[in-house]
C-alpha positions, 0 to 999 in steps of 0.5 A: 490514541484512537480505538481499533474501530476508529483506526479501521475506519481511517485505514481506507482514507489513509490508503487513498492518501498514500496513493494520491501522494505517490500519484502526484509524482507520476508513474514509473515510481519504485516500490515504496512503503509507508509507516502508518502512525496515529496522528495523536502520537505524531503530535505528541512526539512533535508538537510543532506539527500540531498546526499541520495535522488534524487527528479528527480528519486524519487519525492516521498519518502516513510516513514514507520510508526508504525505498525498498531494495529492487530485490525480491519483495518478499525477502525485503518485507521479511526483514522489516521490523516496526517500532511499537508506535507504528500502528499499520503500514502501506505498500505501493507497487506498480503492477501489470493487470491482465484480463481474467482469461489471460491471467488464467493462461499464464505459466506457473514459472514466475519469470515466464509469467512476468514476461508473458504479462509484460508482452500481452496486448490487453495488459494494463499498467496499474498502481496498487496500494495495500495497507494493514493495521498492526492488530489485524483489525483492518486491511485496505487496497486501492488500485489506479489503472493507468490510462488517459483518465486513470480509473481508481478502485477500492477493494480490500480483497484486491491483493490477498497475498500482499496483505498477508505479507504486510501483516507478517511484518508485524509478527 
């Protein structure tokens, strides 16, 4: 099993792998969640996969889970329980991004804010991937802005509330 430090270094790579996997299916995808399992654990459980997995190049292996229900994301995350072999998780969600001044002008009402954001002329569609490790030793976020030439950003502070909700799935 890789050390906590090795897993922490591997998390941003796994986060980008998840985003690239989902991106290969195009836009307008449902919210998806992935279990992150140590590649060594995967090989021990399924030796026939040893020629397909490289624990040195990819210490973490993302495993797609069933799509999350269309209901409230917070409620869906609150019901998740991971087996001990899962050392982390990643969530992929398509979102609308607004310029800071437009975001500051959004109403407190969630439905009103969602409607206003969807109609705002400066909105950008994006795909956000947030990932955490079970032990709290790492978090990672990748965002792809939709456009003629998609822009991709990595910053672990992109989605603090989502990171917190994902971490709570391991509590």
